[in-house]
N, C-alpha and C positions, 0 to 999 in steps of 0.2 A: 952784224944784220942790227937794223934799228926797228922797234916796234911801238904802235901804239897802244898805250896801256890805258884803261877806264879805272878811275877810282871812283868809290862810293862810300859815302858815309854809313855805317850800319846802325840805324837809328833803333834796331830792336834789341841788338845785344852789344852795343857800343863799339868802338874802333872804327876800323875801315876795310873795306873789300876792294880788291884789285884783280882785273882780268884783263886778257889780250884776245880781244875779238877774233883776230885771224889765225890764233892757235887753238884748236880744239882741246878742250879740257885744263888751259892753263890760265888757273886761277888761285888766289890765296886770301888771307885776311890778316889782320895784326891790330893791336892795340895804339901804336901810334906811326905815324907816316914814316919814320926812319926805318923802323922795323918792316913797315910794308914793303918799303923800296928795297930792302934785303930779300925779302921773302919772295915778291916777284922776279927778282932777278933770277934767283935760283929756281923757280918754276919755270922761266924761260929756258935755262940752261939746260932742264931736264927735258923741257919739250925737242929743243935742239938734238939733243944726244941721241933722242927716239928717232931723230931723222923724219920726224912729224912735216908733212907738206903743210906751207903758210897758204892761207886763202887771203888775196888781196881785199883790202877793205873797199868795197862797191861806193860807200857814201855813209853818212849819218845823217839822221833826221831828227829835228826837235820838234815833236808834235804838242799841240796843245787841243784836247779835245773837251769841249764843254758839253752841257747838259742838253743843247739843241742838235746834238750830233753834228755839228760843223768841225770841220778840221782846218786847221791853219799851220804851214809850215815854214819854218824860218830859215 
């Protein structure tokens, strides 16, 4: 099965964070991207083993909110 994985840089602690938005509780962290790929693959397999239902991603918004309370979407 194919999943979308969100990867973020952890600016507080260093390293990276990854999660699968349509698998509840499926997330991990690592110091390198190679390690992150291994960790998220393992987290996905665990979620699949638990027969967790997947929720299809409805959409992804990128929003910019400025100080004048105007919201723009891309």
